[in-house]
Chimera marker file (.cmm) of the C-alpha trace (Angstrom):
<marker_set name="trace">
<marker id="1" x="-6.885" y="7.270" z="5.600" r="1" g="1" b="0" radius="0.5"/>
<marker id="2" x="-4.574" y="7.924" z="2.121" r="1" g="1" b="0" radius="0.5"/>
<marker id="3" x="-6.330" y="7.866" z="-0.640" r="1" g="1" b="0" radius="0.5"/>
<marker id="4" x="-4.616" y="6.509" z="-3.708" r="1" g="1" b="0" radius="0.5"/>
<marker id="5" x="-4.262" y="6.654" z="-7.224" r="1" g="1" b="0" radius="0.5"/>
<marker id="6" x="-1.032" y="5.702" z="-9.338" r="1" g="1" b="0" radius="0.5"/>
<marker id="7" x="0.035" y="5.133" z="-12.638" r="1" g="1" b="0" radius="0.5"/>
<marker id="8" x="2.082" y="2.179" z="-13.545" r="1" g="1" b="0" radius="0.5"/>
<marker id="9" x="5.978" y="2.665" z="-12.885" r="1" g="1" b="0" radius="0.5"/>
<marker id="10" x="5.260" y="5.177" z="-9.824" r="1" g="1" b="0" radius="0.5"/>
<marker id="11" x="6.390" y="4.038" z="-6.507" r="1" g="1" b="0" radius="0.5"/>
<marker id="12" x="5.026" y="5.484" z="-3.104" r="1" g="1" b="0" radius="0.5"/>
<marker id="13" x="6.499" y="5.230" z="0.447" r="1" g="1" b="0" radius="0.5"/>
<marker id="14" x="5.141" y="5.331" z="4.073" r="1" g="1" b="0" radius="0.5"/>
<marker id="15" x="6.735" y="5.906" z="7.421" r="1" g="1" b="0" radius="0.5"/>
<marker id="16" x="4.914" y="3.579" z="9.992" r="1" g="1" b="0" radius="0.5"/>
<marker id="17" x="6.218" y="5.042" z="13.486" r="1" g="1" b="0" radius="0.5"/>
<marker id="18" x="6.111" y="2.691" z="16.422" r="1" g="1" b="0" radius="0.5"/>
<marker id="19" x="2.589" y="0.860" z="17.913" r="1" g="1" b="0" radius="0.5"/>
<marker id="20" x="0.857" y="1.913" z="15.134" r="1" g="1" b="0" radius="0.5"/>
<marker id="21" x="0.003" y="-0.784" z="12.478" r="1" g="1" b="0" radius="0.5"/>
<marker id="22" x="-0.896" y="-0.201" z="8.495" r="1" g="1" b="0" radius="0.5"/>
<marker id="23" x="-3.367" y="-1.608" z="5.997" r="1" g="1" b="0" radius="0.5"/>
<marker id="24" x="-3.507" y="-1.395" z="2.857" r="1" g="1" b="0" radius="0.5"/>
<marker id="25" x="-5.903" y="-1.934" z="0.039" r="1" g="1" b="0" radius="0.5"/>
<marker id="26" x="-6.379" y="-2.378" z="-4.063" r="1" g="1" b="0" radius="0.5"/>
<marker id="27" x="-9.248" y="-1.752" z="-5.089" r="1" g="1" b="0" radius="0.5"/>
<marker id="28" x="-8.484" y="-1.443" z="-8.646" r="1" g="1" b="0" radius="0.5"/>
<marker id="29" x="-5.019" y="-2.840" z="-10.809" r="1" g="1" b="0" radius="0.5"/>
<marker id="30" x="-2.105" y="-4.166" z="-9.456" r="1" g="1" b="0" radius="0.5"/>
<marker id="31" x="0.693" y="-3.298" z="-6.769" r="1" g="1" b="0" radius="0.5"/>
<marker id="32" x="4.107" y="-4.310" z="-5.412" r="1" g="1" b="0" radius="0.5"/>
<marker id="33" x="4.392" y="-3.997" z="-2.171" r="1" g="1" b="0" radius="0.5"/>
<marker id="34" x="7.811" y="-6.165" z="-0.307" r="1" g="1" b="0" radius="0.5"/>
<marker id="35" x="7.649" y="-8.660" z="-3.252" r="1" g="1" b="0" radius="0.5"/>
<marker id="36" x="4.486" y="-9.872" z="-2.988" r="1" g="1" b="0" radius="0.5"/>
<marker id="37" x="1.589" y="-8.692" z="-6.639" r="1" g="1" b="0" radius="0.5"/>
<marker id="38" x="-1.711" y="-7.400" z="-4.945" r="1" g="1" b="0" radius="0.5"/>
<marker id="39" x="-4.544" y="-7.517" z="-7.954" r="1" g="1" b="0" radius="0.5"/>
<marker id="40" x="-7.896" y="-5.721" z="-6.932" r="1" g="1" b="0" radius="0.5"/>
<marker id="41" x="-9.300" y="-7.172" z="-3.879" r="1" g="1" b="0" radius="0.5"/>
<marker id="42" x="-6.157" y="-7.891" z="-2.455" r="1" g="1" b="0" radius="0.5"/>
<marker id="43" x="-4.784" y="-6.272" z="1.225" r="1" g="1" b="0" radius="0.5"/>
<marker id="44" x="-1.602" y="-6.573" z="3.463" r="1" g="1" b="0" radius="0.5"/>
<marker id="45" x="-1.306" y="-5.658" z="6.765" r="1" g="1" b="0" radius="0.5"/>
<marker id="46" x="1.852" y="-4.636" z="9.033" r="1" g="1" b="0" radius="0.5"/>
<marker id="47" x="2.435" y="-3.885" z="12.586" r="1" g="1" b="0" radius="0.5"/>
<marker id="48" x="6.261" y="-3.551" z="11.512" r="1" g="1" b="0" radius="0.5"/>
<marker id="49" x="7.305" y="-0.593" z="12.079" r="1" g="1" b="0" radius="0.5"/>
<marker id="50" x="9.295" y="1.675" z="9.280" r="1" g="1" b="0" radius="0.5"/>
<marker id="51" x="9.291" y="2.568" z="5.949" r="1" g="1" b="0" radius="0.5"/>
<marker id="52" x="6.088" y="0.671" z="3.438" r="1" g="1" b="0" radius="0.5"/>
<marker id="53" x="6.985" y="1.224" z="-0.379" r="1" g="1" b="0" radius="0.5"/>
<marker id="54" x="4.065" y="1.083" z="-2.506" r="1" g="1" b="0" radius="0.5"/>
<marker id="55" x="5.148" y="0.571" z="-6.428" r="1" g="1" b="0" radius="0.5"/>
<marker id="56" x="2.146" y="0.566" z="-9.040" r="1" g="1" b="0" radius="0.5"/>
<marker id="57" x="2.150" y="-2.291" z="-11.470" r="1" g="1" b="0" radius="0.5"/>
<marker id="58" x="-0.655" y="-0.766" z="-13.055" r="1" g="1" b="0" radius="0.5"/>
<marker id="59" x="-3.104" y="1.708" z="-12.836" r="1" g="1" b="0" radius="0.5"/>
<marker id="60" x="-4.152" y="1.409" z="-9.339" r="1" g="1" b="0" radius="0.5"/>
<marker id="61" x="-6.657" y="2.952" z="-6.616" r="1" g="1" b="0" radius="0.5"/>
<marker id="62" x="-6.323" y="1.614" z="-3.028" r="1" g="1" b="0" radius="0.5"/>
<marker id="63" x="-7.027" y="3.055" z="0.566" r="1" g="1" b="0" radius="0.5"/>
<marker id="64" x="-3.887" y="3.154" z="2.757" r="1" g="1" b="0" radius="0.5"/>
<marker id="65" x="-5.087" y="3.106" z="6.545" r="1" g="1" b="0" radius="0.5"/>
<marker id="66" x="-2.743" y="3.971" z="9.375" r="1" g="1" b="0" radius="0.5"/>
<marker id="67" x="-4.168" y="2.585" z="12.727" r="1" g="1" b="0" radius="0.5"/>
<marker id="68" x="-3.874" y="4.356" z="16.104" r="1" g="1" b="0" radius="0.5"/>
<link id1="1" id2="2" r="1" g="1" b="0" radius="0.2"/>
<link id1="2" id2="3" r="1" g="1" b="0" radius="0.2"/>
<link id1="3" id2="4" r="1" g="1" b="0" radius="0.2"/>
<link id1="4" id2="5" r="1" g="1" b="0" radius="0.2"/>
<link id1="5" id2="6" r="1" g="1" b="0" radius="0.2"/>
<link id1="6" id2="7" r="1" g="1" b="0" radius="0.2"/>
<link id1="7" id2="8" r="1" g="1" b="0" radius="0.2"/>
<link id1="8" id2="9" r="1" g="1" b="0" radius="0.2"/>
<link id1="9" id2="10" r="1" g="1" b="0" radius="0.2"/>
<link id1="10" id2="11" r="1" g="1" b="0" radius="0.2"/>
<link id1="11" id2="12" r="1" g="1" b="0" radius="0.2"/>
<link id1="12" id2="13" r="1" g="1" b="0" radius="0.2"/>
<link id1="13" id2="14" r="1" g="1" b="0" radius="0.2"/>
<link id1="14" id2="15" r="1" g="1" b="0" radius="0.2"/>
<link id1="15" id2="16" r="1" g="1" b="0" radius="0.2"/>
<link id1="16" id2="17" r="1" g="1" b="0" radius="0.2"/>
<link id1="17" id2="18" r="1" g="1" b="0" radius="0.2"/>
<link id1="18" id2="19" r="1" g="1" b="0" radius="0.2"/>
<link id1="19" id2="20" r="1" g="1" b="0" radius="0.2"/>
<link id1="20" id2="21" r="1" g="1" b="0" radius="0.2"/>
<link id1="21" id2="22" r="1" g="1" b="0" radius="0.2"/>
<link id1="22" id2="23" r="1" g="1" b="0" radius="0.2"/>
<link id1="23" id2="24" r="1" g="1" b="0" radius="0.2"/>
<link id1="24" id2="25" r="1" g="1" b="0" radius="0.2"/>
<link id1="25" id2="26" r="1" g="1" b="0" radius="0.2"/>
<link id1="26" id2="27" r="1" g="1" b="0" radius="0.2"/>
<link id1="27" id2="28" r="1" g="1" b="0" radius="0.2"/>
<link id1="28" id2="29" r="1" g="1" b="0" radius="0.2"/>
<link id1="29" id2="30" r="1" g="1" b="0" radius="0.2"/>
<link id1="30" id2="31" r="1" g="1" b="0" radius="0.2"/>
<link id1="31" id2="32" r="1" g="1" b="0" radius="0.2"/>
<link id1="32" id2="33" r="1" g="1" b="0" radius="0.2"/>
<link id1="33" id2="34" r="1" g="1" b="0" radius="0.2"/>
<link id1="34" id2="35" r="1" g="1" b="0" radius="0.2"/>
<link id1="35" id2="36" r="1" g="1" b="0" radius="0.2"/>
<link id1="36" id2="37" r="1" g="1" b="0" radius="0.2"/>
<link id1="37" id2="38" r="1" g="1" b="0" radius="0.2"/>
<link id1="38" id2="39" r="1" g="1" b="0" radius="0.2"/>
<link id1="39" id2="40" r="1" g="1" b="0" radius="0.2"/>
<link id1="40" id2="41" r="1" g="1" b="0" radius="0.2"/>
<link id1="41" id2="42" r="1" g="1" b="0" radius="0.2"/>
<link id1="42" id2="43" r="1" g="1" b="0" radius="0.2"/>
<link id1="43" id2="44" r="1" g="1" b="0" radius="0.2"/>
<link id1="44" id2="45" r="1" g="1" b="0" radius="0.2"/>
<link id1="45" id2="46" r="1" g="1" b="0" radius="0.2"/>
<link id1="46" id2="47" r="1" g="1" b="0" radius="0.2"/>
<link id1="47" id2="48" r="1" g="1" b="0" radius="0.2"/>
<link id1="48" id2="49" r="1" g="1" b="0" radius="0.2"/>
<link id1="49" id2="50" r="1" g="1" b="0" radius="0.2"/>
<link id1="50" id2="51" r="1" g="1" b="0" radius="0.2"/>
<link id1="51" id2="52" r="1" g="1" b="0" radius="0.2"/>
<link id1="52" id2="53" r="1" g="1" b="0" radius="0.2"/>
<link id1="53" id2="54" r="1" g="1" b="0" radius="0.2"/>
<link id1="54" id2="55" r="1" g="1" b="0" radius="0.2"/>
<link id1="55" id2="56" r="1" g="1" b="0" radius="0.2"/>
<link id1="56" id2="57" r="1" g="1" b="0" radius="0.2"/>
<link id1="57" id2="58" r="1" g="1" b="0" radius="0.2"/>
<link id1="58" id2="59" r="1" g="1" b="0" radius="0.2"/>
<link id1="59" id2="60" r="1" g="1" b="0" radius="0.2"/>
<link id1="60" id2="61" r="1" g="1" b="0" radius="0.2"/>
<link id1="61" id2="62" r="1" g="1" b="0" radius="0.2"/>
<link id1="62" id2="63" r="1" g="1" b="0" radius="0.2"/>
<link id1="63" id2="64" r="1" g="1" b="0" radius="0.2"/>
<link id1="64" id2="65" r="1" g="1" b="0" radius="0.2"/>
<link id1="65" id2="66" r="1" g="1" b="0" radius="0.2"/>
<link id1="66" id2="67" r="1" g="1" b="0" radius="0.2"/>
<link id1="67" id2="68" r="1" g="1" b="0" radius="0.2"/>
</marker_set>
């Protein structure tokens, strides 16, 4: 579990390994992931291996779960 706190314009990446899943839960603010805007209360999940890029549109707080 990763706690994200990012300012507008900041971007982070997370490498999701094969046979794992990810769940991103936006707590506060908004972020762009894979061309989609996620606002507070929104979530995104994936089981596609590779790089996940998260860009803060507004100041955000979020949780990123890397699932087994």
